C-alpha positions in Angstrom: 3.4 65.3 49.6 1.3 67.3 47.2 1.2 69.9 44.6 -2.0 71.8 43.5 -4.5 73.9 45.3 -6.5 70.8 46.1 -3.8 69.6 48.5 -3.5 72.9 50.5 -6.5 72.6 52.8 -5.3 69.1 53.8 -1.9 70.5 54.8 -3.5 73.5 56.5 -5.9 71.3 58.5 -3.1 69.0 59.7 -0.9 72.0 60.6 -3.7 73.8 62.5 -4.6 70.6 64.3 -1.1 70.7 65.9 0.6 67.9 64.1 4.3 68.2 63.6 4.7 68.7 59.9 8.4 67.9 59.6 8.5 68.6 55.9 6.7 68.9 52.6 7.6 67.3 49.2 6.3 68.9 46.0 7.2 69.4 42.4 10.0 71.6 41.2 9.1 75.2 40.4 7.7 75.5 36.8 7.9 78.3 34.2 4.5 80.1 33.8 3.1 83.0 31.9 4.4 85.0 29.1 7.6 85.8 30.9 8.1 82.1 31.7 8.9 83.1 35.3 9.5 80.1 37.6 6.5 79.7 39.9 6.3 77.5 43.0 3.4 75.0 43.5 0.5 76.1 45.8 1.7 73.6 48.4 5.2 75.0 48.4 3.8 78.6 48.8 1.8 77.4 51.9 4.7 75.5 53.4 7.1 78.4 53.1 4.5 80.7 54.7 4.7 78.4 57.8 8.5 77.9 57.6 8.0 74.2 56.9 11.1 72.6 55.1 10.4 71.8 51.4 12.0 69.2 49.1 11.5 69.3 45.4 13.0 66.2 43.9 13.2 65.6 40.2 13.6 61.9 40.6 11.9 60.2 43.6 14.6 57.4 43.7 17.4 60.0 44.0 19.7 58.9 46.9 20.1 62.5 48.2 16.3 62.8 48.3 15.9 59.5 50.1 18.5 60.5 52.6 16.7 63.8 53.2 13.4 62.0 53.8 15.1 59.7 56.3 16.6 62.6 58.2 13.1 63.9 58.9 12.2 60.7 60.7 8.5 61.0 59.9 6.0 58.6 61.5 3.6 59.0 58.6 3.6 60.2 55.0 0.5 61.9 53.7 -0.1 62.1 49.9 -2.6 64.4 48.3 -2.5 65.0 44.5 1.1 64.1 44.0 3.0 61.6 41.9 3.2 57.8 42.0 5.7 56.9 44.7 8.3 54.1 44.5 8.3 51.5 47.2 11.6 52.9 48.7 9.6 56.0 49.6 6.1 54.8 50.6 7.4 51.9 52.7 9.6 54.1 54.9 7.3 55.4 57.7 6.3 53.1 60.6 2.6 54.1 60.2 2.8 53.8 56.4 1.9 56.2 53.6 -1.7 57.3 53.2 -3.3 58.9 50.1 -6.5 61.0 49.8 -8.4 60.0 46.6 -11.3 62.0 45.2 -13.7 59.0 44.7 -15.3 56.1 46.5 -12.6 53.5 45.7 -12.3 51.2 44.1 -14.7 52.9 41.7 -13.2 55.7 39.6 -9.5 54.8 40.1 -7.3 57.1 38.1 -6.0 60.7 37.8 -9.3 62.5 37.0 -12.1 61.1 39.1 -13.8 64.6 39.7 -14.1 65.1 35.9 -15.3 61.7 35.1 -18.1 61.4 37.7 -19.7 64.5 36.2 -19.1 63.5 32.6 -20.8 60.2 33.5 -23.8 62.0 35.1 -23.3 60.6 38.6 -25.4 62.1 41.4 -23.1 61.1 44.2 -19.4 60.5 44.7 -17.0 60.6 47.6 -13.6 60.6 49.1 -11.3 57.8 50.3 -8.2 57.6 52.4 -6.2 54.4 51.9 -2.7 52.9 52.5 -0.5 53.1 49.4 0.9 49.9 48.0 2.7 48.8 44.8 -0.3 49.5 42.4 -2.1 52.8 41.7 -5.2 53.4 44.0 -5.4 49.7 45.1 -4.3 49.9 48.7 -6.3 48.9 51.8 -9.1 51.4 52.6 -9.1 53.4 55.8 -12.1 55.9 55.7 -14.6 57.1 53.2 -17.2 59.9 53.0 -19.9 60.5 50.4 -20.5 63.8 48.5 -23.7 64.6 46.6 -23.4 66.3 43.2 -26.1 68.8 42.3 -27.4 68.7 38.7 -25.8 72.1 37.8 -22.3 71.6 39.3 -19.2 71.8 37.2 -16.0 69.9 37.9 -14.7 73.1 39.4 -17.7 73.2 41.9 -17.1 69.6 42.9 -13.4 70.1 43.2 -13.9 73.0 45.7 -16.4 71.0 47.7 -14.2 67.9 47.9 -11.1 69.9 48.6 -12.6 70.9 52.0 -14.4 67.7 52.7 -11.1 65.8 51.9 -9.2 67.8 54.4 -11.7 66.8 57.2 -11.6 63.1 56.2 -7.8 63.2 56.2 -7.7 64.7 59.7 -10.0 62.0 60.9 -7.8 59.4 59.3 -4.6 60.7 60.8 -6.3 60.8 64.3 -7.5 57.3 63.9 -4.1 56.0 62.8 -2.3 57.8 65.6 -4.7 56.2 68.1 -4.5 52.8 66.4 -8.3 52.8 66.0 -8.5 52.1 62.2 -8.7 48.7 60.6 -7.6 48.8 56.9 -10.0 46.9 54.6 -9.1 45.2 51.3 -10.9 46.9 48.3 -13.8 45.0 46.8 -12.8 44.6 43.2 -16.5 44.0 42.1 -17.1 47.7 42.8 -14.4 48.8 40.3 -16.9 49.8 37.6 -15.5 53.1 36.1 -12.0 54.2 35.2 -10.9 57.8 35.6 -7.9 58.2 33.4 -6.1 61.5 32.8 -7.9 63.7 30.3 -5.9 65.1 27.4 -6.8 67.8 24.9 -7.7 65.3 22.2 -10.4 63.9 24.4 -12.1 67.3 24.9 -13.9 67.8 21.6 -17.7 68.0 21.8 -19.8 65.6 19.7 -23.0 67.5 19.0 -24.7 64.4 17.6 -25.0 63.0 21.2 -28.1 63.6 23.4 -28.3 67.0 25.0 -28.0 65.6 28.5 -24.8 63.7 27.6 -23.3 66.8 26.0 -24.3 68.9 29.0 -22.6 66.5 31.4 -19.5 66.5 29.2 -19.1 70.2 29.1 -19.6 70.8 32.9 -17.4 67.8 33.6 -14.5 69.5 31.8 -15.2 73.0 33.2 -13.1 75.0 34.0 -10.2 72.7 33.0 -9.2 71.3 30.6 -12.5 72.7 29.0 -14.7 71.1 26.4 -14.1 72.5 22.9 -15.7 72.9 19.5 -15.1 75.2 16.6 -16.8 78.1 14.8 -15.7 78.4 11.2 -12.4 76.6 12.1 -11.7 78.8 15.1 -11.5 77.1 18.5 -14.2 77.8 20.9 -14.1 76.5 24.5 -17.3 76.2 26.5 -17.5 76.6 30.3 -21.1 77.1 31.2 -24.2 75.7 29.5 -27.8 75.1 30.5 -30.3 72.5 29.3 -33.3 73.9 27.3 -36.6 72.1 27.4 -38.5 71.5 24.1 -37.6 72.7 20.6 -37.2 70.9 17.4 -33.7 70.0 16.2 -32.9 69.9 12.5 -29.1 69.8 12.5 -26.8 68.9 15.4 -24.4 71.7 16.1 -26.5 74.4 14.5 -26.8 77.8 16.3 -29.6 80.2 17.0 -29.7 83.5 18.8 -32.2 85.8 20.4 -31.3 89.5 19.8 -33.5 90.6 22.6 -32.3 88.3 25.4 -28.7 88.0 23.9 -28.9 84.2 24.3 -26.9 81.7 22.2 -28.3 78.2 21.7 -26.7 75.2 20.1 -28.5 72.0 18.9 -27.7 68.5 20.1 -29.2 65.2 18.9 -32.4 65.6 20.7 -32.5 69.1 22.2 -30.9 72.4 22.7 -28.3 73.8 25.1 -28.0 77.5 26.1 -24.4 78.6 26.1 -23.6 80.8 29.1 -19.8 81.2 29.0 -17.3 80.6 26.2 -13.8 81.5 25.1 -12.5 82.0 21.6 -8.9 81.3 20.6 -6.6 84.0 21.8 -9.4 85.7 23.8 -10.5 85.8 27.4 -13.4 83.8 28.7 -16.7 85.8 28.4 -20.4 85.6 28.8 -22.2 84.6 25.6 -24.1 88.0 25.6 -20.7 89.8 25.4 -19.6 87.4 22.6 -22.8 88.2 20.6 -22.4 91.9 20.9 -18.8 91.8 19.6 -18.8 88.9 17.0 -19.2 90.1 13.4 -19.1 86.7 11.6 -21.8 84.3 10.6 -23.4 82.2 13.4 -24.6 79.1 11.7 -23.1 75.9 13.1 -20.5 74.7 15.6 -18.3 72.0 14.1 -15.3 69.7 14.6 -11.7 69.6 13.3 -10.4 71.6 16.2 -6.8 72.7 16.0 -4.5 74.3 18.7 -5.9 77.5 20.1 -2.9 79.1 21.8 -4.5 78.9 25.2 -3.3 75.5 26.2 
């Protein structure tokens, strides 16, 4: 049971390991692009390429869906980046239902752990497999593995690393369950320090009055999606790549300065400067800051707030 790219390596690893994948459950095809053409999820695309049966229920309590699940007679349900399951679903298999979560549970419970560990400046995170129960991300732990976070990684970099590491952990978990060699452990609630809630557009605006390191973490923690945003003369600007700059006196947070020779664009924070590497203006494609400087004809004085819709959401 899964939907996005993150779930595909897990499915692929189990398939190549020789397990009998009796079926896949994913979301309904969604309209996408200017033509609003219906597009299947990455998990569905993979499943169909291997001729694995696919179910796409709108409601997970639908009797027809429950009956179809029962007909598959699965010993184990595996969940990777899917929806919250009702008990009538997760309680069905004899080996239970396991979930792969992108943090070291119980810390960073929630929908966006990859983003939040980078926003918070963590140097290490990890992955967890656990047995699903009635609450979100609270079930008994099976296996965990740690993942280091380099200083310059974005959420996208960490996502790709954990996507592959998670598939390996999941395979190890399934092997352990099949051989009855795993002993589920209750989560230690004293280790639940950080929440990782879903991030919405209104949470993505940059506060240039914060320290440079904090702004740096915020921008890379939201890159490439949903992307940190600011504004230039009322026009939305999303930032995807920035670099910390040592030294320099700051007079006004959010102020810009450029170097015509190096084609670099710098922005001031509370206590230092960031070099902007990649950005996107409303209605435009993502570009290097040097390309932006060559084409932009307006005044470059200060990045501000009051960000409105940009048409790229």
